[in-house]
N, C-alpha and C positions, 0 to 999 in steps of 0.2 A: 788278633783281628782276622780279617779275611785277606789272606795273602795271595801269592801267585797260584798256589795249589787250588784254591777255591775258584779263581777265574778260569783256570785250565779245565776244571770239572764242569763249570757252566758252559764253556765253549764246546766241550764234548757232548753235553746234553743237547745243546742247540743243534749241532750237526746231526745227532741221532734223530731228533724230531723232524728235521728237514728230510732225512732219508726215509723215515716212515711215511711222511706226507707224500713224497714222490712215489713210493711204492703203492700207496693207496690210490693215488691219481692214475697210475698206469693200470692197475687192476680194474678200476672202475671203467676206464676207457675200453679195455678189452672185453669186459662183461657187457657193456652197453652196445658194443659193435654188432653183436649178433642177436641179442634178445631185447624185447621191449619190457621194461619194468613199469608197472602202473601201481598207483596207490591202491591198497586193498579195498578201501571203501568206494572207489570209483572204477574198479577194474571192469565190472560188467558193462559200464557205459562205453568205455574205450573199445572193448571187444565187440560190442554191438555196432559201434560206428565203423570198425574195421570190416566187419562182415558186410555192412551196407555198401561200403566203398568197393569191396570185392565183387559184389553182385552187380553194381553199376558198371564196372569195367568189363565184366565177363559177358561174352555173347555166346549163343548156343554152340556155334562151330568151334569157338576158342576153348570152351570148357572141355570138350572131348579131347582136343589136341593137348591141352595143358595137363589133363590127367595122365595121358601117356608119357609126357615128358617128366611128370612128377614120379611116376613109377620107375622110369629109367634112372632118374637122379637118385632115388632112394636105394635102388639096387646097387649102383656104382659107388655110393658114398659110404654105406655101412653105418658106422656110429656117427658120422658127420652128416647124416641125412637131414637133421634139423637145420644145420648151417646151409646146406644146398637148397632146402626149401625156402629159407629166408632170402637167399640170393636170387632165386627164381622169382619170388614174390616181389622183391624190390625192383628187379629188372622189368617186371610186368607193370609196376606202378607208374613208370615214366611214360604215360600216355597223355593225350591232350586233356582228357577229363580230369586227371589228377592235377594238371597244371592250373586248370580253372579253379579247382578247389583251393589250391595254394594261393592264387591271386585273391580269391574271395576272403580267405583268412587274413591276408595282408591288409585288406581294406577294413576288416573288423578290428584288428588289433593295430592301433596307430602307434607309431614310434613317438618318442618324446619330441623329435624334431617336427613331426607333423602336428602334434598337439600344440607346440609353441607357435608354429605358423598360423594355425587356426585361431589361437588366442590373439596373436598379433593382428590378424585380419579383423577379428571382432572389435578390438580396441580401435583400429584404424577406422572402421565403419562408424563406431560410436563417436569418435572425434569429428568425422566428416559431418555426421548428423547434427552434432552440437554446433559446429561452425556454420552450417546452413541455417539453423534456427537463429543463431546470433545475427547473421546477415539479414534475415527476414525482419527481425525486431529492429535492427538499425534502419532498414529501409522504411519501415512503418513510422518510426520516430521522426526520420527526416521528412517524410511526406506530411506528417501532422504539423511539424514545425513550419514547413513551407506554407501550408494552408493558413496557419495561425498568423504568420507574418503578412500574408496577402490580405487577410481580413483587417488586420491592424492598419495596413497601409491605406486601404480604402476608407476606413473610418477616419484616419488622420487627414486624408485629402478633403473629405467632406467637412470635418470639423475645423480645419485650418483655413477655409476659404474666407476671404475678406471682401468687404464692399469697396467702392471706388475711393472712399475716404480712408480706408485702412481699418475700419471697424470689423469685428467678427460678424459673420452672416448668421444671424439667429434663426432665420427661416429654415436654412439647411440643417442647422443643428436640431431644431425641433422635429423636422421631418425624419432625421436619422433616428432620434429617440423613439418616434412613433413606430417606425419600421422594426426597431429592436423589440419593442413591447409586443407588437403583433406576432413576431416570430416566436417569442417565448410562450405565448398563449395558444 
């Protein structure tokens, strides 16, 4: 069957895969640190956006001075000129305009917590609206019952009147029926 040698082989393979994964992770971090990699089919959009941001940040006085610093940086850096250019462009991006761009993006892309809060607020508002409607219906029902009881009480008082001898007062009953007929027509 599969004895200790097989388990030892599996363990070695697992550790080898872990090592490969770590190496890939380290390489990808080092590569991404100094270069921007965009998907090929969207690269032109990212580059256009980058140019637009550069133009927005740059003023006429600043562009002249930045060209001089770029020339100095490329002269001193040699093969690492691209890295120096990236560092200079990154240091230049930390202006107020770029901060406003970042905050605008934060509002566009909501976190799951913000989405959950919004969903909670919607549900809370919906519950409050339903509760308010139920309260209105309850008040209307109570008002209708109160009016109904009041009419019944008036009718009872009229119909239950008695004469001095204790007989029902037919004159009042007939008048009540006449009023009722007149109201219906």
